[in-house]
N, C-alpha and C positions, 0 to 999 in steps of 0.2 A: 389556659396554656398559650404560649406565644411561639410563632414560627418566625425564624429569621430567613428572609427571602431575598434572593438576588433577582432583580427585575430584568426582563429580556429587552434591554436597551443597550446597544453597543456604544456607550458613552462613558468616558472616564469620570464624569461628574456624578454618576449614580452607580459607580462600581463598588458598592459595599452593600451589606445586608440591611434591609428595612424590617422593622418589627410589625407583625400582624397578629391579631387575636385569632385563635382557632375556635370557630363556633362549636358549641356542644355537639351539634348534629354531625360534625366532621372529625371529632376528636379521635374516634376509633379508626379512622381511615388515613389520616395524614401521617406520613412517615418522611424521614429524611430521604431526599432524592426524587420525590414526586413533583410534578409540575402542577401549578395552581394558577387560578385567575384571581387577580387582586386589583382593588381600586388604586390608581396612581394618578394623583392630580385629578383632572377632569375626565379621565378615561379609565378603562379597565384593560389590563395587559397580562401577559403570561409571566410567570416567575418560577424559580426553582427553590424548593425548601432546602436550606443548607444546614440548619440546626433547629432543634426544638428545645424550649426552655420554659421555666415557670415565671421567670422575671425578665423584664427588658434590661438592656445593658446600662441605660442611663436613668435619670430621675424622671423620665417622662411619665405623665399620668396615664395609666393603662386605659382609663376611661376615654382618652382621646385617640387611642389606637383604632385603626380600621380593621374590619373583619375580612378574612379570606372569603371570596365569593363562592368559588367552587373548586373542586379538585379534578384534574384532568386524567389522572392515571389510576388504574386499578392496582398495579404493582409499580414500585419505584423504577423509573427509567435509569436513574443513576445510583450506583452503590455508594455506601459511605466511604469506601476506599477512594473512589474517583473524586469525591468531593474533597477529601483530604489532599489528594494529589493536586487538585485545582489550587487550593490555598498555598501549598508548597511552591508550585510553579509560579504563581503570581508574586510571591515574596522574593523568589530567587531571580526570576527573569523579567520582572516588571511587565506583565501582560494584564489585559482585562480579564476578570474572572469569567464573565459571560462568554467571551470568545473561546476560552478553553472548554467551558461546559458544552458549547455548541459543536466544537470539533470532536468531542468524545462520542456524540450521538450520531446514528446513521441519518443521512440527509432525508430519508423518507419520513422521519418524525416531523419534519417541518412541513410536510404536505397536508392536505385536508384529509381528515380521518374521523372515524367514529369508533369508539371503544364500546364493546358489548360483552355481556355475559352470555355464554352459550351452554346449552344443556348437555351434560355428560351422563347423568344418571337421574332420569325423570322421577323414578320411584321414591327417591329420598328428598325430593323438593316439596315443601308444603303446598297443598292444593291452591291456597289463596295466592301464593307467590308464583306458582306454575302458570296461573292464568295471565300473568304479566308478559310472558314470553310470546313472541309472534310465531307465524307459521314456519319460519326457518329455524326456530328454537333460539332466537336471540332476544335479549332484553337490553336496550341501550343504556349505557352507564349513566348518562346525564339524566335520563328519565328515572332511573332507579334512585339517583341522588335527589331528584325533585320529589319523588314519592316517599322519601325517607326509608327506602328498603335496603340501604347498604349494610346496615347492622345485621340484617338477616343473611345477605348474600356473601359477605366476606368470610364467615365461618364455612359456608358451603364451598367457597373457592379453595380454602385450605384443605378441605376434605377431598377435593377432586370431583365433587358433585356437579359443579359448574366450572367452566373454563373462561379465561380471558381471551378474547379475540379482537384484533384491531383491523377494522375495515378501512383501508386507505382509498384515496381518490382513484379514478379509473386507471390512470397511467401508472400508478404505483401500487394499486390495491392487491388484495389477496387474490390468488389465482382460483378460478372456478372450474370445476369439472363435473360432468354428469355422474351421478351416483344413484345407487339403488338401496331401498330399505323396506322392511315389512311395514304394513299399515297396522298401527296399534288399534286395540279394541275388539279384535276378533278372538274366537275360541281357537287357539292355535292347534290343539290336538284334533279338533274337528276338521280343520282345513287340511292337516297332514293326512287324515283318513280319506278325505275326498280326493287327494292327489295320488293315492297309492298306485293307481293304474297308469299314471303318467310319470314314469321313473325320473326323467330329467327335471320336470317341474317339482316333484317331491324333493329331490336332492337339492335343487336350488333354494326352495323355500326353507328347508331345514338348515342349509348353510347360512342363509341370511338371518335366521333366528339365532344361531350360535354367534354370529358376528354383529348382533344388533348394537353392541357397545361401541363400535367403531364405524368410521366411514368406509363403505364398500364402493369402490369406483366401478362404473359400468365397463370400462376398458379391462379391468382386472377380471371381472366376471366372464367376459368374452374370451379372455386369454386362458381361462380355466376350462374352455370347451363347452360352456353352457351356451346354447344357441340363442340368437337374438329372438327367435320366435318363442322360446320358453319364457324369456323375460317379458316380452310383449303380452303373452297369454295371461301371465300372472297379474300384469298391470290391468288388463281388460277385466279380469275377474275381481279387481279391487283389493287383492291380497298384498300387492307390492306397489310401491310408487317410485317414480324417477324424480330427481330433484338436482339442483345445482349446489354442489358441495364446495365450500371454501377450503382449499388445501394449501399447504405451504409449497411455494415454488422451490423446486430443487434444480439448480443449474446443471446437475449431472444426472437427471432422471433417466435420460436415454442411454446412459453409459452402463455397461456391465463390467464390474471390477472383479477380476480373478483374485482370489485370496493369495497374498504374497507371503511365502514362508520366510522367516528370518534367517539371515546368513550366519555362517560360522565366523566369529570375529577373529581377526589377526591378533598377535600378541600386543601390538601398539593400540589397536582398537579396544582390546579388553582392558588395558590399563586405564585408558580414558574413560571407558564405561564404568569401571569400578570406582574411580575418583568422583565422578558425577553422582553415581548411585549412593555413595556414602553420604553426600550432603542432602540428597532427597530424603533418605531414610532418617537422617538426623534432624530434619526440619531446620536446616542451617543455610544462611545466605553465603554464597561464595561466587565470585566471578571467575570463570575459566576462559582462557583463550585456547580454542581447539585449532591449532595450526597444522593443517594437513595439505600436502601437495595435491594438485588436481587428480581426481581419481583414487584418492586414498581411503574413501569410504566414510567420510564425515556423516553423510546422511544416514547410513546404517547405524552409526553410534546414536544419532538423534532418535531414530525410530525405536531402538531397543531401550534407551533410557526412558523415553515417553511411555513405553509399555509398562515399565516398572512403576512409574508414577501413577498410572491408571490403576494398577493392582493395589496401590495404597489409597485408592479412592481420591486421588488428587487430579489436577488438570494440567494441561500443557499448552503453551503458546509458541508458535513458530512464525518468525518474521522472515520474509524474503524481500530483497531490495526493490523489486518492481514487478509489474505484471508479466514481464518477459520470463521470469523464473517460475511463475505460478503453475502453468499447465502440467509440466512434467513432475514438479514437486507434489502437486495435489494428487496426481496419479499414484505415486508411491504411498502417500499417506492414506488415500482411499482404499488401496489394496490391502494395507496393513490394518486399518482401524475402521473401515466401512462408514456407517452412518454417524459414528462418533465424531467425525471431522466436519467442522464448519469452515467455509471458505469466505474470506473477506478481502476483496480487492476491487479496484475501479472498473474492471472489465465486466462485472456483473451489473445487471439492471438495478435500479433503486429498490425495487420490490424484492429481488433475490437477496441483496445485501441486508435488507431489513429482516427477512426471514432467518437468515443465517445468524444475525446478531441476536434475535429473539431466542433461537435455539441455545445459544450460549447462556443468555440471561436466565433462561428457565431450566438450565441443567440438562438439556437434551443432547447437547454436544459438549464433549470434554476436551477436544483438541481443536485448535484453530490454526489455519495456514493463511497468511495474508500479508499484504504490503504494509507500508509505514503506519497508517491510521489504525490498523488492527491491534496495535499495542494498547489501545484503550478498551479492548474486548472485555465485557463485564463478567469475568470469571470471579468466583468467590473463594476458591481454594487452589491456587496455583501451586504445582509441584515443581515446575521448571519453566524457564523462558529461554528460547533460542533465537539468536539473531544470526542468520546465515549470510555469508558474504558481508561481514560486519564493516568492511572498509568502504562500502558504497556510499557516495555522497547523497543518494536519493533518500537515505534515512533522515535527512534534515529537510524539514518543510521550509521552503523559501518564502512562502506567503505568510501573512500574519494569521494566527499567532505562530511565530517561528519556534518550533521545538525539534529536538533530535530524539528519535525513537530510542536510542541507546540510553539517554538520560531518563526517559520515562520508564524504560524496562529496568534500569538500575534501581530506581525508587520502588517500583512494584515488587521486585525480587526481595528487597529489604522488608517491605510490608508483609509479604507472604512467607518470609524466611525460607526461600528456595534458591537453588543455584541459577545463575545466568550464564549461558554459554554463548560466547562470541566465536563464530566459526569463519575461517578464511584460509585460502592458500597464500594470500598476499595481505596480511593484516596492515591496517593503518599504522603509521609510525608511532602515533600516540598510544595505540593499544599495545603494540609490541614493547614499547618502552616501559609501560606499566607492568607488563608481564616480567620483564627483566628485573624490575625493582621489587617484584614480589607483591605488588598491589593486586595483580591478577595471578591466577595459577596457570602455568603453561602446560598444555597437553599436546604432545607432538605426534603427528602421523607422517613420518618422513618418506614412506614408500607407498606406491600404488598397491591396491589389493591384487592378489594372485601373482605377485611379483612381476607384474607387467611393467616393462621399461617405459620411462618417460620418452616422449618423441624426440627425435633428432632435430635440432633447430639450426637452420642455415640463415646467415645474414647476407643479403645481396646489396652491394653498393650501387645505387642507381646512378651515381655520377659516372661510374665506369661504363654502365650500359649506355648512357647518353654519349660518352666520348667514342664508343665503338659503333655509333650510328643507330642504336635502338631507341627510338623515341616513343615506343609503345608504353602503355600502362603495365604491361607484363614483361618481366625480365625473361631472358632465354631459359634460365633455370626453372622459373615458375611455369612457363608455357609448356616446357617438356614434361614437367612433373604432372601437370593437369592432364596432358594427353595420355601419359602412362596409366594414371588412375582410371581414366575413362575406358581405356582398352581393357583393364582388369575388372570393369564393372564395379569399381569402388567409388566412394563418394567424397566430395571435396567441399570445404567451407572456405569462402573468400570474404575477407573482412575489410571494409572501408568505412571510416567513421565520418562520412559526409553524404547526406541524402541529396536528392535532386539530380539534375542532369549535368549542370556545370556550376562551378563555384561562382562565376560572375561573367559579365560580358565586357569586352574591351575593344575600344577603337584602335586599330593598328596604326592609324595616322596621327591622332593627337593624344592618345592615351586615356581618353575619357572612359570612366566606368560608371554605369547607371547606379545611382544611390537611392536608398529609401528616402522619400521626402520628410519622413517623420523621425528617422533614426540616423545616427552616424555609422552607417554600415552599408556595404554594397548589397544589391539584390541578387538572389540565387535563381538560376533558370531551371524551370521544371518543364520537361518536354511533353509529358502526358496531357497537361492543361495548356501548354504553350504560353506560360505566364512567367514573369519575373516576380518572385515573392520575397517578402521580408519575414524571417523566422522569428522576429521579436514583436512586431506590432500587427502582423497579418496583412500589411499593404500588398496589393497585387496590381500589376500593370502589364500591358501587352509589350513584348520586346520590340525595340525599334528596328526598322530596316536600314535606316540611315542614322549616323551619329547625331544626337541632338545638339552637340557642341560645334562640329565642323562640317556636317552634312555628308561626311564620307560614307561610302557603302561598305568600307572594310571594317565592319563591326562584327565580332565573332564571340562565341562562347569560349571561355578559358577555364581550365581546371576540369576536374572530373568528379561527378557524384555517382551514386549507385545506379541511377537510371542510365547514364551514359556507359558505365562499365557493363551493364547487362547487354546493351547493344553491341559493344566491342566483343564481349565473350561470344555472342551468337554469331558474329562475323567470323571469328577465329575457329570456334568449335561448333560447327553448324548443326550437328546432330545432338548436341548436349541439351538436356532438359534443365532449365535454370529456374530456380525459385528465388525471388527477391523479397527480402524482409527489411522494411524500414517503416517509418511513421506513416508514409503514404500508402503502403500496401496492407497495413494492419489496423487502419483506423476504424473499420467496421467491426462490430461485436462478433467474436468467434473467429475472426480472420487469422489471428496470430496462431491459435491452436490448430486450425485447419492446415495452415502452411507447414507447421512443424510435423503434424501427423502425416501429411503427404510426403515429406522428406523421409520421415521414419519408415514409411511403407515403400520407400525406394521409387516414388513417382517422380523424383528429381535427382539429377546427377550432381548439380552444383548448387549450394546454398550461398547466396550472396547477400550480405546485410551489414547493417550498422551495429552499434554495440549491443543491441538486444540479442544478437546471436553469440555474444562473447562468453556467456555464462549459462550453466545449467544444461546444455545439450549433452546427451549421453547416448549416441547411436553407434552400434558396433561396426558399421561399414565405413565410418569416416576415417580415412587414412592420411589425408592431406589437408593442412590448413595453410592458407596464404594470406599474409597481411600486405595489402597493396601499397599502403603508405603509412609507415610507423610514426611519421613526423607531425601529423595533424594536431595532436595534443601537446607535443613536446614544446612547441613554440608559443603556447598561450601565455599571456602575462599573469601568471598565477604561480605562487611559490610551490604549489603541489603538482605542477605540470609533470615533473620527472616521475614523481611517485605514481600519478595516475597512468602515465604511459607504461611504467613497469607493470602495474597491476593489470591493466587492460590487455597488454601483450601476453602476459603469463596466463591470464584466464582464457583468452582465445586460443593460445597454443595448446592448452589442456583439453581441447575438444578432440584432438587427434590421438588415435591408437589407444583408446581406453579399454579395448577388449582383446581378442586374440591377435588381431592384425596389428603389425607395427605401424607407428605413425611418423609423419614427417611434417615439419613446419618450415615455411620459407617467409622470412620477413624482409620486405623491400624498404630501404631507407636511404636518405641523403646524409644521415649522421651515424654511420656504422660504428664510430668509436665512442659514442655517448655511453656512459656507464649504465644508464637505464636499459639500453638495448643489449649491451654486451652481457649484463647479468641475467637477462632473460635467457640468452643462449646457454649460459652455464647453469641455469636454474638455481641461482645462488642468492636467495633472499637475504641472508645474513650479510653478504658482501654489499648488496645494494643498501641495506639498512644502515650499515656503518658509514658508507660514503655520504648518504643523504643526511644522516644525523650530523655529520661534521659541518655540512653546508647550513643546516638549520641553526646550529649553535652560533655560527658566525653571523648569520642574518637575524638572529633573535626571533626565530619562528617556533611554532609548536613542534615538539613537546616541551621545548625549553621555556617558552613564553606562551601566555594566553593571548588571544586576539579579540578585539572588538571593532567592528566596522560600522561607521555611521555614514549613511548615504542620504544626501539632501537633494531634493529635486523640485523643480518648478518651471513653468513656461518662460519666466523672465530670468535671464542670467544674473541680473543685478541682485534680485531677491535671494537667489541661491548663494551668491558670494557673501552677502550680508549675514544670512543665517549661518553659513559655514564658519565665518569668523567668530560669531557669537558662541557657537557650540565649542569651537576650539578654545576660546577664552574660559568657558565654564569648566572644561576638562582640566585645563592647566591649574585653575584655582582649587579644584577638589583633589587632584591626584598628586602623589609624591613625585620627587624628581627622579625616582627610579623607573617610573613609567615613561614610555616613549609615545608622544602624541604627534603623529605624522600627518601633514596636510594643513589645510584643505587643498586638494588637487582635483582636476577633472577625472572622473571615473574612466576606466579603460573604454567603456562605451559611454561617451560623454553626453549623448542625447538619445533617448528612447521615447517614441510616441510623442514627439514634440516637446519633451521636457528635458531641460539641462540637468546634469547630474554631477555633483561633487562628492568626494569621499574624504573621511578622516579615519585613519587607522590608529588604534591604540594597542601597544604591546606592553604587557605587564606580567608580573609574577604574583604579587599579593598586594592588593589595594583595598584596605578596610573602608575607605570613603567612596569606593566606586559605586556601590549600590545607591548611596545618597545622591551622587551625581546623576545616575540614571533616573532616579525618581524625580529629581529637579527638572531634568531635560524632558522627561515624559510629561510632567505636569505643564511645563512651559509650552510644549508642543500643543497640548490640547487647549491651553488658554489663549495662546497667541498665534502659533503657526497655522493652525487649522483655519482661523479667520482669514488668513492671507492665501489659503489653499496651497501652502507649502507641505511637502511630504517629507517625513523623517523616518528612515528605516534604521533601527538599532539592531544589529546582528551580533549576538554573542557567540563566540567560537564559529565564525563564518566558514562555510564549505565552498562557497563560490565568491571569488574576488572581483568579478567583472562588473 
């Protein structure tokens, strides 16, 4: 038998399968998706088995093929579905297969580890084999392979007599806790008889006998009111032993989740539920757009449809746009589905993510909640996939390999023949346009649950505030509204999409602004560290006391970030308890959830933050939302600037008045007549959609045209310009005259980390030769550009144009 193997080398020149002979001793173990060690040139390296066949593809003499050295996995790390997905994505988006394979697996897999067989049922293991297990009940996989014992062990693994355990390196490894177990080899009835006069010892020993098939933790014994002295006495007598047990880390082990009863659906929710359920039951792929205003109960529709999928013995995947949404979303899912839920996001440790991933692979968890990369969770029987807040740009991975979670989810829903639900109060224009055309099925939730009114939205023209002498960050209306809410003991959310203390420093005499030495951008001042920072390359420096250009002492911070607003708020509202949420305050593990919990428990009056507070918050005491500057995103050099402004403002406005108390929203802006802001006030998505679509049509932007962005970068401007002209020429040669090839021009951020950046933008509708052009440029890049250390980024359907 022959295995077709992709070797673990991130190089275009070896990005195809190599044929290897499967030796007889490994033929019963090797499956598609396992990792193997193979000889490759003068060394041995890791590879992934992509296919198994009886014949090589070419006329190669099989006698010349090399053998697989060893197998690394007891069970396949990759499913056949994920391998097919890799092939599809490679063909469509021109990526390296090995890069896609690696992004699918948890990062802990790349750490040092040892795979072992662990005893589950010693009585059914042959004595000669049982002797191979060590004192902890482990038999290393590599040792078993060397001893030719795998053929005996694999059937026992399928029966559940032994289990697969992966022991990772110390910083990622399995969590150990003290456990208790009966010592084997004694006459148990005799021991019970001797303990009859010691009631607690008798009960403890009897309990451990009953539970000998599972790990009993010492902390659980003590929680059951068995005294420490009873345990220690049995240990001294030799009847019981303490040991270090390897347990799965549970990031929520200290949390108690009250069971959450499902809610009565509204008429609109019921219609959406019925439409989705029909496709789940029919095993039929269909993409739905669940368009519901903020507070309309989209999550309850998700929960109840997932419940139906589980009843049919299928699985469900829920994607949230970023870590900011996860804590509250996980809480609702854990309350409804308990231990059936696996959590996959970057806020967990490597070890925690690894355990959650294994729970899915082994069928112990049937529901996942996670961020973008959780779209690769190794489910084998999906009944539905949900992408919540589908409009969010964070579903697109900006680093190589660049993938959009929606594209992956679409492919997987087709593979499993299950519905894909895209949920949003503010769908992307592309998604809503597809729904209008009937490509997606539109499900509308136009009202909040319990007939709760949407909050009243006021727009404050900050130009008028300025002309009336108010130079503060807070308009008179907002200041008065905050004070009223504080007097009523209600809570306030204030939104500013700019972290740091000040936007930049400015010399009042000569106009000099300190710039990052590596990037074409001004430095941001952070007061807590008293540093000027670049948010692109990480450069930091001490702020100058004198202007470096003219020696003037009149150099000051200009603009306002969240740190500065926190100071100003404390000056104006001295007794208010302020919680600030931005990247700086949530960088430590668990900090994000703690801050939200504190606010939910009313330990804070004002929640001030960047866009991480704009979505997912659902607290009954929030009655006022203030947007301090609605213009920060509106003026970005990106054709989606208006759309993102409308989406963000609508989302943050939706945090107010979601329960019994009425809500109010105050938006401060210097552009009060802009349609993106006025349509938020009217809560009129359709009006915004129609206006924005007319501008997109004129500008030949999505959804009327597809986009592809090429970014070329290097430390030498001359090389960037030469490569840009070559790429422009290749594109003109391959594409029809219906495609627009714009550029090359300097990127909006023309230099980052000391590298000059040029861009070429392609707008097109249908270009049969486009894939051929991409393959040519990708090959040319690896053959020529890499030698000159030129970087070429090909971004299909880009989300960020900077």
